[in-house]
All heavy atoms as a GROMACS GRO file, in nm:
protein
  603
    1MET      N    1  -1.005   1.021  -0.595
    1MET     CA    2  -0.965   0.923  -0.497
    1MET      C    3  -1.011   0.963  -0.357
    1MET      O    4  -1.003   0.885  -0.266
    1MET     CB    5  -0.813   0.911  -0.497
    1MET     CG    6  -0.768   0.775  -0.534
    1MET     SD    7  -0.590   0.748  -0.547
    1MET     CE    8  -0.514   0.844  -0.424
    2GLY      N    9  -1.050   1.086  -0.337
    2GLY     CA   10  -1.090   1.128  -0.205
    2GLY      C   11  -0.976   1.179  -0.119
    2GLY      O   12  -0.990   1.197   0.000
    3VAL      N   13  -0.860   1.202  -0.179
    3VAL     CA   14  -0.744   1.250  -0.105
    3VAL      C   15  -0.725   1.397  -0.136
    3VAL      O   16  -0.721   1.436  -0.252
    3VAL     CB   17  -0.617   1.172  -0.144
    3VAL    CG1   18  -0.496   1.226  -0.070
    3VAL    CG2   19  -0.634   1.024  -0.120
    4THR      N   20  -0.715   1.479  -0.034
    4THR     CA   21  -0.687   1.620  -0.054
    4THR      C   22  -0.536   1.637  -0.060
    4THR      O   23  -0.468   1.618   0.040
    4THR     CB   24  -0.747   1.705   0.060
    4THR    OG1   25  -0.888   1.681   0.062
    4THR    CG2   26  -0.720   1.852   0.038
    5ILE      N   27  -0.484   1.669  -0.176
    5ILE     CA   28  -0.341   1.684  -0.195
    5ILE      C   29  -0.308   1.833  -0.190
    5ILE      O   30  -0.372   1.914  -0.254
    5ILE     CB   31  -0.296   1.626  -0.330
    5ILE    CG1   32  -0.334   1.478  -0.339
    5ILE    CG2   33  -0.148   1.647  -0.353
    5ILE    CD1   34  -0.260   1.389  -0.242
    6GLY      N   35  -0.204   1.868  -0.115
    6GLY     CA   36  -0.161   2.006  -0.109
    6GLY      C   37  -0.236   2.090  -0.008
    6GLY      O   38  -0.201   2.202   0.018
    7ARG      N   39  -0.339   2.037   0.051
    7ARG     CA   40  -0.416   2.109   0.152
    7ARG      C   41  -0.447   2.012   0.265
    7ARG      O   42  -0.477   1.897   0.242
    7ARG     CB   43  -0.548   2.161   0.095
    7ARG     CG   44  -0.527   2.256  -0.020
    7ARG     CD   45  -0.525   2.396   0.032
    7ARG     NE   46  -0.504   2.486  -0.080
    7ARG     CZ   47  -0.448   2.602  -0.065
    7ARG    NH1   48  -0.405   2.641   0.051
    7ARG    NH2   49  -0.432   2.680  -0.167
    8GLN      N   50  -0.442   2.063   0.385
    8GLN     CA   51  -0.469   1.979   0.500
    8GLN      C   52  -0.615   1.986   0.540
    8GLN      O   53  -0.681   1.885   0.557
    8GLN     CB   54  -0.380   2.024   0.616
    8GLN     CG   55  -0.361   1.922   0.718
    8GLN     CD   56  -0.260   1.966   0.820
    8GLN    OE1   57  -0.226   1.889   0.903
    8GLN    NE2   58  -0.210   2.085   0.818
    9THR      N   59  -0.669   2.103   0.554
    9THR     CA   60  -0.809   2.120   0.590
    9THR      C   61  -0.871   2.230   0.505
    9THR      O   62  -0.966   2.293   0.545
    9THR     CB   63  -0.823   2.157   0.739
    9THR    OG1   64  -0.751   2.277   0.764
    9THR    CG2   65  -0.774   2.046   0.829
   10GLY      N   66  -0.813   2.254   0.390
   10GLY     CA   67  -0.860   2.361   0.304
   10GLY      C   68  -0.785   2.490   0.327
   10GLY      O   69  -0.805   2.586   0.258
   11LYS      N   70  -0.696   2.493   0.426
   11LYS     CA   71  -0.617   2.612   0.457
   11LYS      C   72  -0.472   2.571   0.471
   11LYS      O   73  -0.439   2.481   0.547
   11LYS     CB   74  -0.664   2.676   0.587
   11LYS     CG   75  -0.807   2.719   0.584
   11LYS     CD   76  -0.850   2.770   0.719
   11LYS     CE   77  -0.999   2.798   0.716
   11LYS     NZ   78  -1.053   2.825   0.846
   12GLY      N   79  -0.384   2.635   0.398
   12GLY     CA   80  -0.242   2.603   0.410
   12GLY      C   81  -0.205   2.479   0.331
   12GLY      O   82  -0.284   2.422   0.259
   13THR      N   83  -0.081   2.435   0.349
   13THR     CA   84  -0.032   2.320   0.276
   13THR      C   85  -0.027   2.198   0.365
   13THR      O   86  -0.019   2.208   0.486
   13THR     CB   87   0.109   2.346   0.219
   13THR    OG1   88   0.195   2.372   0.330
   13THR    CG2   89   0.111   2.462   0.123
   14ALA      N   90  -0.034   2.082   0.305
   14ALA     CA   91  -0.022   1.956   0.378
   14ALA      C   92   0.126   1.927   0.399
   14ALA      O   93   0.201   1.918   0.302
   14ALA     CB   94  -0.088   1.844   0.300
   15PRO      N   95   0.169   1.914   0.523
   15PRO     CA   96   0.312   1.892   0.550
   15PRO      C   97   0.361   1.757   0.502
   15PRO      O   98   0.290   1.657   0.510
   15PRO     CB   99   0.323   1.900   0.703
   15PRO     CG  100   0.195   1.956   0.751
   15PRO     CD  101   0.093   1.930   0.645
   16CYS      N  102   0.483   1.756   0.454
   16CYS     CA  103   0.551   1.631   0.422
   16CYS      C  104   0.699   1.654   0.449
   16CYS      O  105   0.748   1.766   0.448
   16CYS     CB  106   0.527   1.588   0.279
   16CYS     SG  107   0.596   1.698   0.157
   17SER      N  108   0.768   1.546   0.477
   17SER     CA  109   0.912   1.555   0.499
   17SER      C  110   0.976   1.425   0.455
   17SER      O  111   0.910   1.322   0.442
   17SER     CB  112   0.943   1.585   0.646
   17SER     OG  113   0.901   1.477   0.727
   18ALA      N  114   1.106   1.433   0.432
   18ALA     CA  115   1.182   1.313   0.392
   18ALA      C  116   1.316   1.313   0.462
   18ALA      O  117   1.376   1.418   0.483
   18ALA     CB  118   1.202   1.312   0.240
   19ARG      N  119   1.358   1.196   0.500
   19ARG     CA  120   1.491   1.175   0.555
   19ARG      C  121   1.567   1.090   0.455
   19ARG      O  122   1.515   0.989   0.406
   19ARG     CB  123   1.481   1.098   0.688
   19ARG     CG  124   1.534   1.171   0.802
   19ARG     CD  125   1.520   1.093   0.929
   19ARG     NE  126   1.476   0.956   0.909
   19ARG     CZ  127   1.491   0.859   0.996
   19ARG    NH1  128   1.547   0.882   1.110
   19ARG    NH2  129   1.449   0.738   0.972
   20ILE      N  130   1.688   1.129   0.426
   20ILE     CA  131   1.771   1.057   0.329
   20ILE      C  132   1.892   1.000   0.402
   20ILE      O  133   1.957   1.067   0.481
   20ILE     CB  134   1.820   1.152   0.217
   20ILE    CG1  135   1.703   1.227   0.152
   20ILE    CG2  136   1.904   1.078   0.114
   20ILE    CD1  137   1.602   1.139   0.086
   21ASP      N  138   1.920   0.872   0.376
   21ASP     CA  139   2.037   0.806   0.433
   21ASP      C  140   2.103   0.729   0.318
   21ASP      O  141   2.056   0.622   0.279
   21ASP     CB  142   1.995   0.712   0.546
   21ASP     CG  143   2.112   0.645   0.614
   21ASP    OD1  144   2.228   0.686   0.590
   21ASP    OD2  145   2.089   0.552   0.693
   22GLY      N  146   2.207   0.788   0.262
   22GLY     CA  147   2.269   0.726   0.144
   22GLY      C  148   2.174   0.736   0.027
   22GLY      O  149   2.139   0.844  -0.018
   23HIS      N  150   2.131   0.619  -0.023
   23HIS     CA  151   2.036   0.615  -0.134
   23HIS      C  152   1.898   0.568  -0.088
   23HIS      O  153   1.816   0.525  -0.168
   23HIS     CB  154   2.088   0.525  -0.245
   23HIS     CG  155   2.194   0.590  -0.326
   23HIS    ND1  156   2.326   0.591  -0.289
   23HIS    CD2  157   2.186   0.660  -0.441
   23HIS    CE1  158   2.396   0.657  -0.378
   23HIS    NE2  159   2.314   0.701  -0.472
   24LEU      N  160   1.872   0.577   0.043
   24LEU     CA  161   1.743   0.538   0.098
   24LEU      C  162   1.666   0.662   0.142
   24LEU      O  163   1.723   0.755   0.197
   24LEU     CB  164   1.762   0.446   0.220
   24LEU     CG  165   1.834   0.315   0.197
   24LEU    CD1  166   1.853   0.242   0.329
   24LEU    CD2  167   1.758   0.229   0.098
   25ALA      N  168   1.535   0.660   0.120
   25ALA     CA  169   1.450   0.770   0.162
   25ALA      C  170   1.340   0.718   0.254
   25ALA      O  171   1.282   0.612   0.229
   25ALA     CB  172   1.386   0.838   0.040
   26MET      N  173   1.312   0.792   0.359
   26MET     CA  174   1.201   0.767   0.448
   26MET      C  175   1.114   0.892   0.443
   26MET      O  176   1.162   1.003   0.470
   26MET     CB  177   1.248   0.742   0.592
   26MET     CG  178   1.313   0.605   0.615
   26MET     SD  179   1.476   0.579   0.544
   26MET     CE  180   1.578   0.694   0.629
   27ILE      N  181   0.987   0.876   0.409
   27ILE     CA  182   0.899   0.990   0.382
   27ILE      C  183   0.784   0.991   0.482
   27ILE      O  184   0.728   0.886   0.514
   27ILE     CB  185   0.845   0.983   0.238
   27ILE    CG1  186   0.964   0.987   0.140
   27ILE    CG2  187   0.745   1.094   0.210
   27ILE    CD1  188   0.928   0.955  -0.001
   28GLN      N  189   0.748   1.112   0.527
   28GLN     CA  190   0.633   1.131   0.615
   28GLN      C  191   0.536   1.227   0.549
   28GLN      O  192   0.577   1.334   0.501
   28GLN     CB  193   0.676   1.188   0.750
   28GLN     CG  194   0.762   1.092   0.829
   28GLN     CD  195   0.804   1.152   0.962
   28GLN    OE1  196   0.838   1.269   0.970
   28GLN    NE2  197   0.799   1.071   1.066
   29LEU      N  198   0.409   1.188   0.545
   29LEU     CA  199   0.304   1.270   0.483
   29LEU      C  200   0.190   1.289   0.581
   29LEU      O  201   0.161   1.200   0.661
   29LEU     CB  202   0.247   1.200   0.359
   29LEU     CG  203   0.341   1.162   0.247
   29LEU    CD1  204   0.267   1.076   0.147
   29LEU    CD2  205   0.395   1.286   0.182
   30ARG      N  206   0.122   1.402   0.570
   30ARG     CA  207  -0.002   1.426   0.643
   30ARG      C  208  -0.110   1.456   0.539
   30ARG      O  209  -0.090   1.542   0.454
   30ARG     CB  210   0.013   1.542   0.740
   30ARG     CG  211   0.114   1.512   0.849
   30ARG     CD  212   0.130   1.626   0.942
   30ARG     NE  213   0.004   1.637   1.019
   30ARG     CZ  214  -0.015   1.726   1.114
   30ARG    NH1  215   0.078   1.814   1.144
   30ARG    NH2  216  -0.128   1.729   1.180
   31LEU      N  217  -0.221   1.384   0.545
   31LEU     CA  218  -0.327   1.397   0.446
   31LEU      C  219  -0.462   1.418   0.510
   31LEU      O  220  -0.487   1.374   0.623
   31LEU     CB  221  -0.337   1.268   0.362
   31LEU     CG  222  -0.216   1.223   0.283
   31LEU    CD1  223  -0.247   1.090   0.216
   31LEU    CD2  224  -0.178   1.327   0.180
   32SER      N  225  -0.550   1.480   0.435
   32SER     CA  226  -0.692   1.486   0.469
   32SER      C  227  -0.766   1.403   0.366
   32SER      O  228  -0.731   1.405   0.248
   32SER     CB  229  -0.743   1.630   0.463
   32SER     OG  230  -0.677   1.709   0.558
   33LEU      N  231  -0.865   1.329   0.411
   33LEU     CA  232  -0.943   1.244   0.321
   33LEU      C  233  -1.088   1.288   0.320
   33LEU      O  234  -1.139   1.337   0.421
   33LEU     CB  235  -0.935   1.098   0.365
   33LEU     CG  236  -0.796   1.035   0.372
   33LEU    CD1  237  -0.807   0.892   0.422
   33LEU    CD2  238  -0.729   1.039   0.237
   34ALA      N  239  -1.154   1.269   0.206
   34ALA     CA  240  -1.296   1.298   0.196
   34ALA      C  241  -1.372   1.193   0.277
   34ALA      O  242  -1.336   1.077   0.282
   34ALA     CB  243  -1.341   1.295   0.050
   35TYR      N  244  -1.479   1.237   0.344
   35TYR     CA  245  -1.559   1.146   0.426
   35TYR      C  246  -1.684   1.108   0.349
   35TYR      O  247  -1.747   1.196   0.291
   35TYR     CB  248  -1.598   1.215   0.556
   35TYR     CG  249  -1.689   1.130   0.641
   35TYR    CD1  250  -1.636   1.029   0.720
   35TYR    CD2  251  -1.826   1.149   0.638
   35TYR    CE1  252  -1.720   0.950   0.796
   35TYR    CE2  253  -1.909   1.070   0.714
   35TYR     CZ  254  -1.856   0.971   0.792
   35TYR     OH  255  -1.937   0.892   0.866
   36PRO      N  256  -1.727   0.986   0.345
   36PRO     CA  257  -1.658   0.869   0.399
   36PRO      C  258  -1.552   0.822   0.300
   36PRO      O  259  -1.570   0.828   0.179
   36PRO     CB  260  -1.769   0.765   0.412
   36PRO     CG  261  -1.866   0.800   0.303
   36PRO     CD  262  -1.858   0.952   0.289
   37ALA      N  263  -1.442   0.778   0.352
   37ALA     CA  264  -1.330   0.736   0.267
   37ALA      C  265  -1.279   0.599   0.313
   37ALA      O  266  -1.274   0.572   0.432
   37ALA     CB  267  -1.216   0.837   0.277
   38PRO      N  268  -1.242   0.514   0.219
   38PRO     CA  269  -1.179   0.387   0.255
   38PRO      C  270  -1.032   0.414   0.292
   38PRO      O  271  -0.942   0.404   0.209
   38PRO     CB  272  -1.193   0.302   0.128
   38PRO     CG  273  -1.198   0.402   0.018
   38PRO     CD  274  -1.264   0.525   0.076
   39VAL      N  275  -1.008   0.450   0.416
   39VAL     CA  276  -0.878   0.501   0.459
   39VAL      C  277  -0.765   0.404   0.425
   39VAL      O  278  -0.662   0.443   0.370
   39VAL     CB  279  -0.880   0.533   0.610
   39VAL    CG1  280  -0.743   0.573   0.660
   39VAL    CG2  281  -0.982   0.642   0.638
   40ARG      N  282  -0.780   0.279   0.458
   40ARG     CA  283  -0.672   0.182   0.434
   40ARG      C  284  -0.639   0.170   0.285
   40ARG      O  285  -0.522   0.171   0.247
   40ARG     CB  286  -0.711   0.046   0.489
   40ARG     CG  287  -0.597  -0.054   0.485
   40ARG     CD  288  -0.633  -0.180   0.554
   40ARG     NE  289  -0.648  -0.150   0.696
   40ARG     CZ  290  -0.677  -0.239   0.786
   40ARG    NH1  291  -0.697  -0.363   0.753
   40ARG    NH2  292  -0.689  -0.204   0.913
   41ALA      N  293  -0.741   0.163   0.201
   41ALA     CA  294  -0.717   0.151   0.057
   41ALA      C  295  -0.653   0.277   0.001
   41ALA      O  296  -0.561   0.271  -0.082
   41ALA     CB  297  -0.848   0.121  -0.016
   42LEU      N  298  -0.699   0.393   0.044
   42LEU     CA  299  -0.644   0.519  -0.007
   42LEU      C  300  -0.499   0.539   0.038
   42LEU      O  301  -0.415   0.580  -0.042
   42LEU     CB  302  -0.729   0.637   0.037
   42LEU     CG  303  -0.865   0.648  -0.032
   42LEU    CD1  304  -0.946   0.760   0.030
   42LEU    CD2  305  -0.848   0.669  -0.181
   43THR      N  306  -0.470   0.511   0.163
   43THR     CA  307  -0.331   0.528   0.209
   43THR      C  308  -0.239   0.428   0.141
   43THR      O  309  -0.125   0.461   0.110
   43THR     CB  310  -0.319   0.519   0.362
   43THR    OG1  311  -0.374   0.395   0.407
   43THR    CG2  312  -0.388   0.636   0.429
   44ARG      N  313  -0.287   0.309   0.114
   44ARG     CA  314  -0.207   0.209   0.040
   44ARG      C  315  -0.174   0.261  -0.100
   44ARG      O  316  -0.061   0.251  -0.147
   44ARG     CB  317  -0.283   0.077   0.031
   44ARG     CG  318  -0.204  -0.035  -0.033
   44ARG     CD  319  -0.282  -0.166  -0.042
   44ARG     NE  320  -0.347  -0.201   0.083
   44ARG     CZ  321  -0.479  -0.218   0.097
   44ARG    NH1  322  -0.560  -0.205  -0.007
   44ARG    NH2  323  -0.531  -0.250   0.213
   45GLU      N  324  -0.273   0.320  -0.167
   45GLU     CA  325  -0.253   0.373  -0.302
   45GLU      C  326  -0.160   0.494  -0.300
   45GLU      O  327  -0.073   0.508  -0.386
   45GLU     CB  328  -0.387   0.409  -0.366
   45GLU     CG  329  -0.377   0.470  -0.503
   45GLU     CD  330  -0.311   0.378  -0.606
   45GLU    OE1  331  -0.308   0.256  -0.587
   45GLU    OE2  332  -0.261   0.431  -0.707
   46VAL      N  333  -0.176   0.584  -0.204
   46VAL     CA  334  -0.087   0.700  -0.192
   46VAL      C  335   0.056   0.654  -0.166
   46VAL      O  336   0.151   0.702  -0.228
   46VAL     CB  337  -0.134   0.796  -0.080
   46VAL    CG1  338  -0.028   0.901  -0.048
   46VAL    CG2  339  -0.265   0.863  -0.120
   47ARG      N  340   0.072   0.557  -0.077
   47ARG     CA  341   0.206   0.504  -0.046
   47ARG      C  342   0.272   0.446  -0.172
   47ARG      O  343   0.388   0.472  -0.200
   47ARG     CB  344   0.191   0.397   0.062
   47ARG     CG  345   0.320   0.352   0.123
   47ARG     CD  346   0.295   0.260   0.242
   47ARG     NE  347   0.260   0.338   0.360
   47ARG     CZ  348   0.141   0.335   0.420
   47ARG    NH1  349   0.045   0.256   0.376
   47ARG    NH2  350   0.118   0.409   0.526
   48ARG      N  351   0.196   0.370  -0.249
   48ARG     CA  352   0.248   0.311  -0.373
   48ARG      C  353   0.288   0.419  -0.472
   48ARG      O  354   0.397   0.417  -0.530
   48ARG     CB  355   0.144   0.218  -0.436
   48ARG     CG  356   0.194   0.148  -0.564
   48ARG     CD  357   0.078   0.098  -0.650
   48ARG     NE  358  -0.010   0.205  -0.695
   48ARG     CZ  359   0.019   0.292  -0.792
   48ARG    NH1  360   0.135   0.288  -0.854
   48ARG    NH2  361  -0.068   0.386  -0.828
   49HIS      N  362   0.200   0.518  -0.489
   49HIS     CA  363   0.225   0.626  -0.585
   49HIS      C  364   0.348   0.708  -0.545
   49HIS      O  365   0.434   0.737  -0.629
   49HIS     CB  366   0.102   0.716  -0.595
   49HIS     CG  367   0.119   0.829  -0.690
   49HIS    ND1  368   0.114   0.812  -0.827
   49HIS    CD2  369   0.144   0.960  -0.669
   49HIS    CE1  370   0.135   0.930  -0.886
   49HIS    NE2  371   0.153   1.020  -0.791
   50VAL      N  372   0.357   0.746  -0.419
   50VAL     CA  373   0.470   0.826  -0.371
   50VAL      C  374   0.600   0.749  -0.389
   50VAL      O  375   0.701   0.802  -0.435
   50VAL     CB  376   0.450   0.869  -0.224
   50VAL    CG1  377   0.577   0.925  -0.164
   50VAL    CG2  378   0.337   0.971  -0.215
   51THR      N  379   0.598   0.621  -0.354
   51THR     CA  380   0.717   0.537  -0.369
   51THR      C  381   0.764   0.533  -0.514
   51THR      O  382   0.882   0.554  -0.544
   51THR     CB  383   0.690   0.394  -0.318
   51THR    OG1  384   0.658   0.402  -0.178
   51THR    CG2  385   0.809   0.304  -0.338
   52GLU      N  386   0.671   0.508  -0.606
   52GLU     CA  387   0.706   0.502  -0.749
   52GLU      C  388   0.758   0.635  -0.800
   52GLU      O  389   0.858   0.640  -0.872
   52GLU     CB  390   0.585   0.459  -0.831
   52GLU     CG  391   0.550   0.314  -0.817
   52GLU     CD  392   0.428   0.275  -0.900
   52GLU    OE1  393   0.375   0.361  -0.973
   52GLU    OE2  394   0.386   0.159  -0.888
   53ARG      N  395   0.691   0.745  -0.765
   53ARG     CA  396   0.732   0.876  -0.815
   53ARG      C  397   0.867   0.921  -0.760
   53ARG      O  398   0.951   0.971  -0.833
   53ARG     CB  399   0.625   0.981  -0.783
   53ARG     CG  400   0.495   0.960  -0.858
   53ARG     CD  401   0.510   0.979  -1.007
   53ARG     NE  402   0.537   1.120  -1.031
   53ARG     CZ  403   0.594   1.168  -1.141
   53ARG    NH1  404   0.629   1.087  -1.238
   53ARG    NH2  405   0.616   1.296  -1.155
   54VAL      N  406   0.887   0.905  -0.630
   54VAL     CA  407   1.014   0.947  -0.570
   54VAL      C  408   1.128   0.864  -0.628
   54VAL      O  409   1.232   0.919  -0.665
   54VAL     CB  410   1.009   0.937  -0.416
   54VAL    CG1  411   1.148   0.954  -0.356
   54VAL    CG2  412   0.914   1.042  -0.360
   55THR      N  413   1.109   0.734  -0.639
   55THR     CA  414   1.213   0.649  -0.697
   55THR      C  415   1.240   0.687  -0.842
   55THR      O  416   1.355   0.700  -0.884
   55THR     CB  417   1.174   0.501  -0.687
   55THR    OG1  418   1.157   0.468  -0.549
   55THR    CG2  419   1.281   0.411  -0.748
   56GLY      N  420   1.133   0.710  -0.919
   56GLY     CA  421   1.149   0.747  -1.059
   56GLY      C  422   1.216   0.882  -1.079
   56GLY      O  423   1.296   0.899  -1.171
   57LEU      N  424   1.185   0.977  -0.995
   57LEU     CA  425   1.239   1.112  -1.010
   57LEU      C  426   1.379   1.128  -0.951
   57LEU      O  427   1.458   1.209  -1.001
   57LEU     CB  428   1.146   1.215  -0.944
   57LEU     CG  429   1.011   1.234  -1.013
   57LEU    CD1  430   0.919   1.319  -0.925
   57LEU    CD2  431   1.029   1.299  -1.149
   58THR      N  432   1.409   1.054  -0.845
   58THR     CA  433   1.536   1.076  -0.774
   58THR      C  434   1.633   0.959  -0.782
   58THR      O  435   1.752   0.977  -0.758
   58THR     CB  436   1.512   1.106  -0.625
   58THR    OG1  437   1.459   0.988  -0.563
   58THR    CG2  438   1.417   1.222  -0.607
   59GLY      N  439   1.582   0.839  -0.806
   59GLY     CA  440   1.666   0.721  -0.803
   59GLY      C  441   1.685   0.665  -0.663
   59GLY      O  442   1.746   0.560  -0.645
   60PHE      N  443   1.632   0.733  -0.561
   60PHE     CA  444   1.641   0.684  -0.424
   60PHE      C  445   1.547   0.565  -0.404
   60PHE      O  446   1.438   0.561  -0.460
   60PHE     CB  447   1.603   0.791  -0.322
   60PHE     CG  448   1.704   0.901  -0.308
   60PHE    CD1  449   1.672   1.031  -0.339
   60PHE    CD2  450   1.832   0.874  -0.262
   60PHE    CE1  451   1.763   1.133  -0.325
   60PHE    CE2  452   1.926   0.975  -0.247
   60PHE     CZ  453   1.892   1.104  -0.279
   61GLU      N  454   1.589   0.470  -0.323
   61GLU     CA  455   1.501   0.361  -0.282
   61GLU      C  456   1.419   0.412  -0.165
   61GLU      O  457   1.474   0.456  -0.064
   61GLU     CB  458   1.582   0.240  -0.238
   61GLU     CG  459   1.497   0.127  -0.186
   61GLU     CD  460   1.579   0.015  -0.125
   61GLU    OE1  461   1.700   0.008  -0.150
   61GLU    OE2  462   1.520  -0.063  -0.049
   62VAL      N  463   1.287   0.408  -0.178
   62VAL     CA  464   1.200   0.454  -0.070
   62VAL      C  465   1.180   0.337   0.025
   62VAL      O  466   1.119   0.236  -0.010
   62VAL     CB  467   1.066   0.507  -0.124
   62VAL    CG1  468   0.974   0.546  -0.010
   62VAL    CG2  469   1.090   0.624  -0.217
   63ARG      N  470   1.235   0.351   0.143
   63ARG     CA  471   1.230   0.244   0.242
   63ARG      C  472   1.097   0.243   0.315
   63ARG      O  473   1.044   0.139   0.350
   63ARG     CB  474   1.345   0.264   0.340
   63ARG     CG  475   1.350   0.174   0.460
   63ARG     CD  476   1.376   0.027   0.430
   63ARG     NE  477   1.488  -0.004   0.347
   63ARG     CZ  478   1.608  -0.036   0.388
   63ARG    NH1  479   1.637  -0.036   0.514
   63ARG    NH2  480   1.702  -0.069   0.301
   64HIS      N  481   1.040   0.363   0.340
   64HIS     CA  482   0.921   0.372   0.422
   64HIS      C  483   0.845   0.499   0.390
   64HIS      O  484   0.906   0.604   0.372
   64HIS     CB  485   0.964   0.373   0.570
   64HIS     CG  486   0.851   0.376   0.666
   64HIS    ND1  487   0.773   0.267   0.692
   64HIS    CD2  488   0.802   0.477   0.742
   64HIS    CE1  489   0.682   0.300   0.781
   64HIS    NE2  490   0.697   0.427   0.812
   65VAL      N  491   0.712   0.489   0.379
   65VAL     CA  492   0.626   0.607   0.365
   65VAL      C  493   0.527   0.604   0.481
   65VAL      O  494   0.442   0.515   0.489
   65VAL     CB  495   0.550   0.610   0.231
   65VAL    CG1  496   0.458   0.731   0.223
   65VAL    CG2  497   0.647   0.608   0.114
   66ASP      N  498   0.543   0.696   0.574
   66ASP     CA  499   0.458   0.706   0.692
   66ASP      C  500   0.348   0.807   0.663
   66ASP      O  501   0.378   0.922   0.630
   66ASP     CB  502   0.542   0.750   0.812
   66ASP     CG  503   0.463   0.752   0.940
   66ASP    OD1  504   0.369   0.672   0.953
   66ASP    OD2  505   0.496   0.834   1.027
   67ILE      N  506   0.222   0.765   0.672
   67ILE     CA  507   0.110   0.853   0.641
   67ILE      C  508   0.025   0.874   0.766
   67ILE      O  509  -0.016   0.778   0.830
   67ILE     CB  510   0.022   0.794   0.529
   67ILE    CG1  511   0.105   0.779   0.401
   67ILE    CG2  512  -0.101   0.881   0.505
   67ILE    CD1  513   0.032   0.710   0.289
   68GLU      N  514   0.001   1.000   0.797
   68GLU     CA  515  -0.088   1.037   0.907
   68GLU      C  516  -0.212   1.102   0.846
   68GLU      O  517  -0.201   1.203   0.775
   68GLU     CB  518  -0.019   1.134   1.002
   68GLU     CG  519  -0.107   1.178   1.115
   68GLU     CD  520  -0.040   1.281   1.204
   68GLU    OE1  521   0.077   1.315   1.183
   68GLU    OE2  522  -0.108   1.328   1.297
   69VAL      N  523  -0.328   1.045   0.870
   69VAL     CA  524  -0.453   1.106   0.826
   69VAL      C  525  -0.495   1.203   0.935
   69VAL      O  526  -0.528   1.163   1.047
   69VAL     CB  527  -0.562   1.000   0.801
   69VAL    CG1  528  -0.694   1.066   0.763
   69VAL    CG2  529  -0.517   0.903   0.693
   70VAL      N  530  -0.489   1.332   0.903
   70VAL     CA  531  -0.512   1.435   1.004
   70VAL      C  532  -0.658   1.478   1.014
   70VAL      O  533  -0.698   1.533   1.116
   70VAL     CB  534  -0.421   1.559   0.982
   70VAL    CG1  535  -0.276   1.522   1.002
   70VAL    CG2  536  -0.445   1.621   0.847
   71SER      N  537  -0.735   1.453   0.909
   71SER     CA  538  -0.876   1.489   0.916
   71SER      C  539  -0.955   1.418   0.808
   71SER      O  540  -0.901   1.376   0.706
   71SER     CB  541  -0.896   1.640   0.906
   71SER     OG  542  -0.857   1.686   0.780
   72LEU      N  543  -1.084   1.404   0.835
   72LEU     CA  544  -1.180   1.358   0.736
   72LEU      C  545  -1.269   1.475   0.704
   72LEU      O  546  -1.329   1.535   0.794
   72LEU     CB  547  -1.261   1.241   0.792
   72LEU     CG  548  -1.181   1.117   0.825
   72LEU    CD1  549  -1.272   1.013   0.894
   72LEU    CD2  550  -1.117   1.057   0.702
   73LEU      N  551  -1.274   1.512   0.576
   73LEU     CA  552  -1.348   1.632   0.534
   73LEU      C  553  -1.486   1.594   0.484
   73LEU      O  554  -1.501   1.509   0.397
   73LEU     CB  555  -1.269   1.704   0.424
   73LEU     CG  556  -1.125   1.743   0.461
   73LEU    CD1  557  -1.055   1.803   0.341
   73LEU    CD2  558  -1.125   1.840   0.578
   74ARG      N  559  -1.588   1.656   0.539
   74ARG     CA  560  -1.725   1.630   0.497
   74ARG      C  561  -1.759   1.705   0.370
   74ARG      O  562  -1.700   1.805   0.338
   74ARG     CB  563  -1.821   1.681   0.603
   74ARG     CG  564  -1.826   1.600   0.724
   74ARG     CD  565  -1.949   1.643   0.795
   74ARG     NE  566  -1.937   1.628   0.937
   74ARG     CZ  567  -2.043   1.618   1.014
   74ARG    NH1  568  -2.161   1.622   0.961
   74ARG    NH2  569  -2.027   1.604   1.143
   75GLY      N  570  -1.861   1.652   0.302
   75GLY     CA  571  -1.916   1.724   0.189
   75GLY      C  572  -1.832   1.722   0.065
   75GLY      O  573  -1.852   1.800  -0.026
   76ARG      N  574  -1.734   1.634   0.060
   76ARG     CA  575  -1.650   1.624  -0.060
   76ARG      C  576  -1.681   1.493  -0.130
   76ARG      O  577  -1.687   1.389  -0.067
   76ARG     CB  578  -1.503   1.628  -0.025
   76ARG     CG  579  -1.468   1.754   0.050
   76ARG     CD  580  -1.344   1.806   0.000
   76ARG     NE  581  -1.316   1.930   0.069
   76ARG     CZ  582  -1.211   1.999   0.051
   76ARG    NH1  583  -1.119   1.958  -0.032
   76ARG    NH2  584  -1.190   2.111   0.115
   77ASN      N  585  -1.701   1.499  -0.260
   77ASN     CA  586  -1.726   1.377  -0.338
   77ASN      C  587  -1.596   1.310  -0.371
   77ASN      O  588  -1.498   1.375  -0.396
   77ASN     CB  589  -1.803   1.410  -0.466
   77ASN     CG  590  -1.941   1.460  -0.436
   77ASN    OD1  591  -2.001   1.421  -0.337
   77ASN    ND2  592  -1.990   1.548  -0.520
   78ARG      N  593  -1.603   1.178  -0.375
   78ARG     CA  594  -1.484   1.104  -0.411
   78ARG      C  595  -1.471   1.093  -0.558
   78ARG      O  596  -1.546   1.093  -0.639
   78ARG     CB  597  -1.486   0.964  -0.351
   78ARG     CG  598  -1.480   0.970  -0.204
   78ARG     CD  599  -1.455   0.837  -0.139
   78ARG     NE  600  -1.546   0.735  -0.180
   78ARG     CZ  601  -1.510   0.614  -0.216
   78ARG    NH1  602  -1.386   0.579  -0.219
   78ARG    NH2  603  -1.597   0.523  -0.251
   0.00000   0.00000   0.00000
């Protein structure tokens, strides 16, 4: 998909956080994408996937998934 999961720029982990209010979750993610990447399509797919997985694993309703693309990585195949 062109999304670097677990790494931000190849060093360290990609930060994520969640806020819980009752049975609602608000999630923030930081991702690096392979260049060139269809940013809008990839973030839409990541948002959908995260929402489904968090709801399936926890039972929380995911109200919002905020995604920050922190870098575009060259030389990576999609």
